[in-house]
C-alpha positions as CSV (number, residue, x, y, z in Angstrom):
1,M,118.7,67.2,104.9
2,V,115.4,68.8,104.1
3,P,112.2,67.2,105.6
4,V,109.6,66.6,102.9
5,C,106.6,65.0,104.4
6,P,105.4,62.0,106.5
7,T,105.6,58.7,104.5
8,S,101.8,58.4,104.9
9,A,101.4,61.7,102.9
10,L,103.1,60.2,99.8
11,P,101.3,57.0,98.8
12,P,102.8,54.6,96.3
13,G,102.7,55.8,92.7
14,E,102.5,59.5,93.8
15,A,105.0,62.4,93.7
16,I,105.5,65.7,95.6
17,R,107.3,68.8,94.5
18,V,109.6,70.3,97.1
19,T,110.5,74.0,96.9
20,D,111.1,75.0,100.5
21,G,114.7,74.7,101.7
22,V,116.2,73.7,98.4
23,P,118.0,75.8,95.8
24,A,115.9,74.4,92.9
25,P,112.7,72.4,92.9
26,I,113.0,68.6,93.6
27,A,110.5,65.9,92.9
28,V,110.1,63.1,95.4
29,F,108.4,59.9,94.2
30,N,107.1,56.8,96.1
31,V,107.8,53.8,93.9
32,D,106.2,50.9,95.8
33,G,107.5,52.0,99.1
34,E,110.9,53.2,97.9
35,F,111.4,57.0,97.9
36,L,113.4,58.5,95.1
37,A,114.2,62.1,94.3
38,I,115.3,64.0,91.2
39,D,115.5,67.6,90.1
40,D,111.9,68.5,89.3
41,T,112.5,70.4,86.1
42,C,112.8,68.6,82.8
43,T,116.1,69.2,81.0
44,H,114.4,69.6,77.7
45,Q,112.0,72.4,78.6
46,D,110.6,74.0,81.8
47,A,108.1,71.4,83.0
48,S,107.6,69.9,86.4
49,L,108.4,66.2,86.5
50,A,106.3,65.8,89.7
51,D,103.3,66.4,87.4
52,G,104.5,63.6,85.1
53,W,103.3,60.0,84.8
54,L,105.1,57.4,86.9
55,E,105.6,53.9,85.6
56,G,108.0,51.7,87.5
57,C,111.1,53.7,88.2
58,E,110.6,56.1,85.3
59,V,108.7,59.3,85.1
60,E,107.4,60.7,81.8
61,C,107.5,64.5,81.4
62,P,104.0,65.9,81.0
63,L,105.2,68.4,78.3
64,H,107.0,66.4,75.5
65,A,107.0,62.8,76.9
66,S,110.7,62.5,77.7
67,C,111.2,59.7,80.3
68,F,113.8,59.8,83.1
69,D,115.1,56.9,85.2
70,L,114.5,57.9,88.9
71,R,117.5,56.0,90.0
72,T,120.1,57.4,87.6
73,G,118.4,60.6,86.2
74,M,119.2,59.5,82.7
75,P,116.7,60.1,79.9
76,S,115.5,57.1,77.9
77,G,115.2,59.1,74.7
78,P,114.5,62.4,73.0
79,P,113.6,65.1,73.1
80,A,115.6,65.3,76.5
81,K,119.3,64.5,76.0
82,A,120.7,65.6,79.4
83,P,120.0,63.8,82.7
84,V,118.5,65.3,85.7
85,R,120.3,65.2,89.1
86,T,119.3,62.5,91.6
87,H,119.2,63.2,95.3
88,P,119.7,60.8,98.2
89,V,116.5,60.1,100.2
90,T,116.2,58.8,103.8
91,V,113.3,58.1,106.0
92,V,113.8,59.1,109.7
93,D,111.0,58.5,112.2
94,G,108.4,58.2,109.5
95,T,109.4,61.4,107.7
96,V,110.9,61.5,104.2
97,H,114.0,63.7,104.0
98,V,116.0,64.7,100.9
99,Q,119.7,65.5,101.0
100,V,120.6,68.5,98.9
101,G,124.0,69.7,98.0
102,G,127.1,68.0,96.7
103,A,126.0,64.4,96.9
104,A,123.6,64.5,93.9
105,E,124.3,62.4,90.8
106,G,123.3,62.8,87.2
107,A,123.4,66.2,85.6
108,A,125.9,68.7,86.9
């Protein structure tokens, strides 16, 4: 598990891009107190999803407006066709952690 930040550093409606200790960037979102993580790079083109717009449990890519479900990684429509991987998130002693490795779902 990779420590991301204290829960207080990621307020509801915000995201953070994680690059340290992970093989590829991961975006972690706070959706009304629930922390969710997906691969940070849009599957359509190289854009950071942490820089996108969060609405409910979906993030809209800032480049071409593809939306991804943060729980499943599935895109809701074009131009993205492939899902992003999701990653398990836990909170331990007030710190958000992301599990990286074989447990991710979504895109392979």
